[in-house]
N, C-alpha and C positions, 0 to 999 in steps of 0.2 A: 350614497357615497359611503365608502368603507373607511372611516377615520376613527382614531382612538379618542376617547374623552379627554378633555383637558384636565391636567393634574396640577394643582397649585403647589409650587415648589417654595419651601421656606427660603427667605432671602439669603441666609448663610449658605444654603446648598445650591443657589442659583448658578446655572452654567454661565461662563463668561461670554461665550459666543453661541448664537443660534444661527445655523446656516440653512437657508431655504432655497430649494431648487425646484423649478417647475419643468416637468419632462413631458415631451410628446413625440414618441416614436424615434428617439435617438439613443437607443440602448447602449451602443458601443461608445458613443461620445460621453454619455452619462457615466459609464464605468471608468473611462479615462479621467474625467473630472474628479470623481470620488477618489481615485488612486492618487491624484495630485494633491488632494486635500489632506491626505494622511500626514505627510510631512509638514504641510502648512499649519496644521492644527496640533502638532506634537507639543506636548507640555501645556496646552491650553484646554481648560475645561470647556466642553462644547457639546452640542446636540445638533444632529443633522436631520432635516425634514426633506422628503421628496414628495411633491404633489404630482401625481400622474394623471394627465388629461385623457384617459381612455386610450392608452397606447395598445396596439395589437402586435408589437414586435418582440414581446417577451421581456419588456423592461422590468415589470414588477417581479416576475419570476427570477430574473437576474439579481435584483436587489435582495430578495428573500434568501437566495442561495449564497451570494458573495458578500453582501453587506448587511448582515442581520441586525447590526446596531442602528441602522438608519430607520427612522420612523416614516412609514409610507402612508400617504393619503391617496386613495384611489377613487377618482371621479368617474361616474358612469358615462360622461360625455366630455367633449373639449369645451371647457367653460371659459377659456381665455386666460391671458397672463395675469391680469389684475385680480380677478376673482380667485384664481388658484393660489396666488401668493397670500391673499387675505385669509384663506383657510388655514394655512400654516402660521401666519402671523398671530392669529387668535390663540395658538397653542405655544408659541415661542416664549421661553422664559429667560433668555440670555440677557446680560447687561448690554451686549451689542448684538445687532441683528445684521446678517449678511444675506442679501439677495443675490443669487449667483445663477447664471445660465448654465445649462448642462453641457453646452458646446464650448467650454473654456478649459484652459490649463493654467493652474495656479502655481505661482512661484513659492518656494519654501518659506520666505520671510514676509509674504504679503499680508497675512492676517495680523501677525505680530507688529509689523510696521504701522498698519492702520490704527491698531489699538494704542500704540505709542503716540501717534499724532493726535488722537482724541484726548489723551491725557495731557499732552502739551498745550492743547487749545480747548479749554472748557466751553467756549462759545461755538465750537464747530459741532453741528448736529449730524451731518452726513459727509461722507468722504468716498472718493473713488480713486483708483490708481491708473497708471499708464496701461492702456489696452492696445495690444498689437494685433494686427491681422496675421494670418499664417505666413505671409511673405515678409513680415518684419516691419511693415509700415504702421504708423499710428492710426488707430481707428478714430475718425473725427468726432464721433459722438461722446467720447470720454471726457470732453470739456466743452461746454456750450453756454451760450447766452439765451435768454428768453426771447422769443420772436416778437419784439416790439414792432410797430409799423415800419420803421426804417430797416430793422434787422430782417424782418420777414420779406420786405421788398428786395433787399440785396440778395437774399438767399433764393427767392423764387425767380428773379431775373437772371441769375447766374453771375452777378457782379462779384459775389464772394469767391467764386471759383476763378474768375478772371483776374482778380487782384487779391491773391491769398495772403499777401504780406501787408495789406493795408488795414490799419486800425479802423478806418472809416467804413470799408466795405466788407471786411472779413470777420465781423463780430460774432456771427452765429456759431461757427465752429472754432473761433478764436485762433485761427491759423497764423495770425500775426504775432502770437506769443510763443516763446520757446516751449517745446515739449519737455525740456529737461530742467524745469523749475517747478516748485510747488507754489500754488497761489489759489486764491478764492475764485470760484466760478458761480454761475447761476445754476447750472445743472450738469449732471453726469449721466453716464449710460446705465440703462436698466440691466445690462449684462453683469454689472458688478456695482452694487450699492450697499455701503455699510453705514449704519446709523445707530445712534444711541437708543436705548429702550425708551427713555423718557420722551424722545422725539415722537416715536410711534404712539405712545400713550396720549400725547398732547394733540397731534394732528390727525391721528387715525391712519387707516390703511390706504391702499391704492383705490382710485376711483374706478368702479366697475362699469361705468359707462363707456370706458375704453376696452375693447376686446383685445387688441394687440397694437402696440406702438402708442406713444403719447402719454401713457400713464406714468412713465418715469419722469417725464418733463413736468407733468401736472403735479406730481408728488413733490418734486424739488421746488416748484413754485409755492406750494402751500407751506413747506418747511421754511423757506425764506421769508414768507409773510409772517410766520410765527416768530421771527427774530433770530433764527439760527443761521449760521454761516455754513457754506458747502465748500469743501476743499478738494482740489485736484492734487494728488500726491504722486510725484514723479519718481521717487526712490525705488519703487517696486512696480512690478508689472505682471500681467496675465496675457495669455493668447486667447483670442475669441475667434472661433472658426466661422460662426455666423450663418444664418439662413437655412440650416439643415432641416429644421422642423417644418418650415414653410415649403421646402422642396418636396417633403414627403406627405403633403396634404393638398387639398383642393383650395386652400386659402389663397385669395388674391392679395398678395402682400402690398402691392403698389396702391391699390384702392384703399386698403385698410390704413396705410400710412397717411395718405392725404386726407382721408376722413377724420383720422385722429387729430391732424393739424387743425381742421375746421372746428372740431369739438374744443380744442384747447383755446383757439382764438375766441370762439363764442363765449366760453366760460371765464377766461382769465384776462383777456386783453381789454384794458380800459382805454378805448380810443373812440373818437367820434364815428358816427355811423358811416359817413363816406369812406373813411379809412378802412373800416372793417369790411365794407362791401368790396373795396379794391383788393384787400387781402384774400377774401374768399374767391374773388375772380382770378387772382393770381394763382391760388392753389389749384383751382380747376384747370386753368391754362397749363400749369406745370404738369398736371396729370395727363392732359392731352398730349403735351410735348413728349412726355415719357413714353406713352403708348405709341406715339408716332416714331420715336427713336427705336422702339422694339420692332415695329413693322419694317422700318428702314433697314435695320440690321438683318432681318430675314430676307429682304429683297436685294440686299447689296450683292450677293453672289450672282443673282440673276442679272442685275444691271451690269455688273462687271463683265459677264459672259456676253451680254448683248453688245457692249462697247467693243469687245475683242472680235466678235463676229463681224461687226461693221468695219472695223479696222482691217480685218482679213480681206473683206471684199474690196475695200478701197486700195489695199496693197496689190491685190490681184489685178485690179483695173489699171493701176499705175504701171505694173510690170508688163501688162499686155499691150496697152496703147501708148505708154510713155507719158500720160497725163491723166488727170481726173476729169470726171464729167464728160466721158467720151461715149456714153450710151445714148441712144435716141431719147429725145425729151420725154416720150410717153413711158419710158422704162422707169423713170423716177417718180415716186419713191417705191414702186412696186417691187423692184428687184431687191432693194435693201430690206424692206419690210419682210419679204418672203424668206430671204436668207437668214435674217435674225430670228424670225419666228420658227423656222425649221430647226435651227440649231438649239434654241431654247427648249423646244418641245422634245427633241431627242435627248437632250441632257436631263430633262425632267423624267422621261420614261426610263432612262438608264439609272435613275436614282441618284444623280449627282447633287440634287438639292434636298432630297428627302432621307438619304442614308449617309451615315458618317463613315461606315466601313468601306475601304477601298475607294476613296474619293477620286484619286488619280485615275484608277482603272475605269471607274464608271464614267468619268468625264471623257476618257479616250474612246470608250465604246459608244457613248452618245455622239461624240464628234464624228466617228467613223460612220455611224448610222445617218447622221445629217449629211455627210458627204455623198453617200449612196442615194439618198432621197433626192437631193438637189441635182445630182448627175442624171437621175432618171426623169425628173420632172421636165427638164429642158427638151426632152424628146417629144413630149406631149403638147408643148406650147411653142409652136413654130415662131411666133412673133418675138420670142425671147431666145431663139436659137443662136443669135449673135453672141450671146453671153455664155455659151456652153463652156468654152475653155476658161473663161474668167471664173465661172462657178466652180469648175473642177480645181482650179488653182486656189481659189478662196477656201474651198473645202480642205485642201491640203494644209494651207496655212492655219486654218482654224483647228485642224486636228493636232497641230503642234502647240498653238497658243493656249487652248482651253485647258488641257492637262498641265501645261507648263505653269500656268497661273497658280494651280493648286500645289505643284511641286515647290514653286518659289515661296508660297505662303507657308508651307510646311518647314522650309529651311529658315525663314525669318522668324517664325514663332516656335520657341522650344516646346510649348504645350501641344501645338498642332502637329509637330513632326513625330509624335509618339504613336506607335501602332503595334500590332502583334508582330509585324515584320521587323521593326527596328528595336522595339522595347524602349523604355524610358531610361536614359543614362542616369544612374543613381549612385550616390555615395552612402556608405553605411558607417555610422559613427560608433566606434567602440571596438575594443579587442578583447571582449569578455566572452564567457561561455554563452551567455544569452545572445550576444551579437552574432556569434558563429551559428547558433541555433536559428536565428532569424535568417541568416544567409542561406542555410540549408533549406529552410522552409520556402524562401523565395525561389530557390532553384527548383524545388519540387512542386511549387504552386502551379495549379492548373491554368491560372490566368496568363503567366509568362509576361506580365506587364513590365516588371522592373528588371533592368539590366545593370547589375552592380559592377561598375567599372573601377572602383577603388574603395579602400578603407581609410578611415580617418582615426588617428590615434589621439589620445588626450595629451601626449607629449611627442617629442621628436625621437624617442628611443628606438622605435622599430621602423623608422622611415626607410623605404626601399625594400623591406622584407615582404615576403609573400605568405599569406595565410589562406588555406582553402582555395588556392589558385587565384587569389585576388591580392594585388599589391597594395601596401600602405603608401598612399600618395600624398599625405599631408597630415597636419595636426590641426587641432581646433583653433590654433592661433592664426593659421593662414588658410582657413577653409574657404574664405571669399576668393582667394586666388585660384584655388583648385576648382571651384565652381565655375569661374569665368574661363579658365584655360581649357577645361574638359567639357564645356557646354553642358553642365549638369542641369537636369530638370527637377530632380527630387533628392532630398536628403532625409535619410531615415535614422532616427536615434534609437539606440538600444536603451531600454529603461534603466539599466544598472550602470551605464557608462558614465553618465554625468548627472549631477543634481539638476532639478528643474530650473534653478536660478541660472546655471550656466547654459542650459538649453535655450532659455528665453533670451539670454544675453547674445548668444550666437545668432538667433533669429533676428534680433534687433540690429546687430552689426552688419548683417548681410542683406538688409532690406534694400529693395530696388533692383535686385539681380534677377527677379522673375522666377526664383526657385521655390518649389513647394516643400515644406517641411512636414515630416510625418513622424509619429511615435508609436511604438508598440506598447500598449499597457501591460504591466506585469502579468504573466500567466495567460495572456490573451493570444488569439489567433487572428487578430485584425490589425490593420494599419489605419491610424486615425489621421486625417488630413483635411484640407479645405475642400477638395473635390469630392469628399465623401469617405466611405468606409470600404476598404479592400480586405478581403479575407485571404488567409494564407493556408487554407485547408488543402490537403493533398488528395488528388484523384488517382485511384489505382490504375495500373496499366492493362488490366484485364476487365472484361465485361463492359467495354466502351464501344458505343456505336460511332463509327467514324466515316466521314464522307468519302475518303479515298477508296474504300472498298466497294462503293456503289458503281454499278456498271455505267450509268450515264456519265458520271464524273470521269471515270477512267477513259471512256470513249472521247469525251471532249478534251481531256488532257493529251491523249495520243494524237488527236487531230491537230491540236495546237503545236505539238512537237514536230509533226510532219510538215505542216504549212510554214512555220517560222524557220525551221532548219533548212528546208528546201529553198525558200525565198532568200535566206541569208547566204547560202552557198552560191546561188546564182548571182546575186547582186554584189556580194563582197569579194568574190574571187579576184576580179581585176584590181582590187585595191589592197589586198592582203599584204603586199610587199611594203606598204606604207605604215603598217601597224608597228608599234614599238616592239622590239625583239625581247626586251627584258622588262619585268615589272617586279616591284618589291613583293607583291602578293599575286600568286598565280590566279586567284579568284577574280582579280580585277585586270587580268591581261586579256585584251581583245584578241590577240594572236592565239593564245591558248584556247579561248572559247571557240574561235573559228575552227581550229583543228579538231575540236571535239564534236563538231556538228554532225559528221557522218555517223558517229556512234548513236547520236540522237535520232537521226533519220532512219536507221535500221533497227531501232528499238532497244539497243543495249543500255542506253541511258535516257534520261529525260532532261529537258531544259531546266526544269525546276524539280529539285528532289533533295536528297539527303547525302551526306558524305558516304563514300564507298564502304567504310568500316561499319557504319550503322546499317547500311543496306544488306550487308552480309549477315548481320545478327538478327535472326528471325525466331528468337526463342519464344516470343509470345504473340506477335502480330506482324503483319506485313506493313512496313512503314514507307514503301515506295521504292522506286529505282534510284540508283545514284544520279545526282543532278549536277549540271554545270554550275548552277547557282541554287540558292535556297535560303531559308531563314537562318540556318546555322552558318552557312558560308558568309552571309552578309554580316553576321555578328562576330566573325573571326573565330573559327573553331579552336585555334590554339589558346585562346583566352577563356574558353568555356570548360567548366568541369564536366566530366563524363556524364554524371546524372543530369546536368543541365542540358547537354546535347540530346540525350534520350528524351527528356521531357519536351523539348522544342520539336523533336521529330514526331512525337505522339500528338502534340498540339497541331502540327501541320497536317497530319493525317486526319485528325478530327475536323479541322476547320477548312479542309481543302475545298476550293471552288476555282472555276476558271478565272474569276475576278482576282482571287488571291495570287494565282500564278502570273497573271499579267502585271499585277502590282509589283511582284518580286522582280520580274524581268525589267520593268521600267526603272526600278530603283537600282538594279545591277548595272544597267547601262549608264545611268547617271553617276553611280559610284565609280565606275571605271573612268569616266571622263573627268571628274572633278577631284578624285582622290589625290592628296598630296601628303608627302612625308611630314610627320609632326614630331618635333623634338619632345622628349620627355619633360615633364614639368619640373622646373627647378624650384625647390622649396627652401625657405629660409630656416 
């Protein structure tokens, strides 16, 4: 281990606060945390230690380059949370010691507020603050009770979750108490633990028999046994992103958590043997239930598709015979089993369960394949020929239901409706130079993930004005209304727009809306959020290998154009007079799309492509033919900056596949059918 020798600091020169952070492969989150610590430690004599558990993501190099004042301890392996903290604790010289997770964002007044509470309450040995999740809700672990036999029983059986306001059942996470009051607790979260130096000198460091989880609870128990009080302080708060280190490792977090609970019970719980046996049995049962829930979550899409396939067959039987159970007795349950099995197998082969990209398209392809398989099979099994029409009808219904389920899910869940095609509807907070720089980088970003639909000002001064082609749609005072009205999924904060105190206040006020909050650390090219780290690097337009230039892809694209345009011209011509004659947006006019089909059939245009203006601009690469629809058309070209349109066009050329084209076509049809005029948001 590469660690500096301990230096004895004279008491008069002792730093007031020693901050200890254990890092494992979360470089960008760590940088974000250290940036937030700067204002939080302003005017406070301090020292900062980072113990790195053998990260290979450049964390140490980043610290040496950007934070030279931080003292780094570099471990040759991942030694766990407790042991890593103890390494720095042995060198810490502050009057107060703060253990802080790297995936946190600290408010400006947090450290000062905690110091003030320590001075007001000499008998308080450890304190924690209000800890928020990235969506603004309170993290339950920031105020806890020790797992006595009854408390452990209510937690493991789920009674605490079933009755969160009951003092009798909800004692473990103390959800029956207000989160907006300061009071004494048994334990606080290891993501933020501040204690007096004399407490550490008296009770020692963390128990290294815990690798991860449980060591914070054990430490709190020992501190309480030593006669010190532990305080939950509500006046200040931090944001804890949580779980990023475990996601970037092979660590089995669930198993480690429940094993840590067993260690704590065995070590600290003074209860008769039968009670301890029951608690251990409950812990193991809870772990099995957790594993079962994970498996059930993975199987849920398969079960849902199986139910829909059976419903499709039942509906087809009802439509064909006018009643159910009309097949010969020997056909049950063979027909139902065969139909469900074929559709589930073709869905699996199409990647509907194993691939997240183009989920609707893959499901449609799988359903179509299932339709053709079932239609063919009836010719080889004469004893089931009676059901040929029913099978064809069931296949048609399943072809509608299976993709429709995924479309419905994408509309019901803001997080699931995001894709390269639609982009995440995003608000950018701030009207500063850095905010406009972020907007520009988002537009030029290769990912194309975020679709900035509005700006948020700190006041109402610029409401309704446009900057960089994006309208100011609200202020920080009414951001919750804007999020709800515009169905926003992400809010990005410019680092110089607001102090961290106000940022955390906004996150807390808008909790429960399902929005993800992200921040760009000063001078950084990353967005930090709950779902991970997104980079804002720019990819040049030259020297890019893109799929649209490949002959097989162009052949499939042209084949799709011919087949779909010809089929639509044949099938829709008798009904074209019923199409609406006017639409607010030509891109969503079925009549307009129909009249453009001949140009697609004869190769002048494509079903999916780019606007004509971009198609004529071939200064650096071929971006495809003009399209009746496309990524840009779905995002409303009039609202997109020119650079943003070009970037989307390049991304389409790079990522092109037949699946992507079908996905865009399906979304276009749905967009045309359900689009409604929306009034502009009224702000106060």
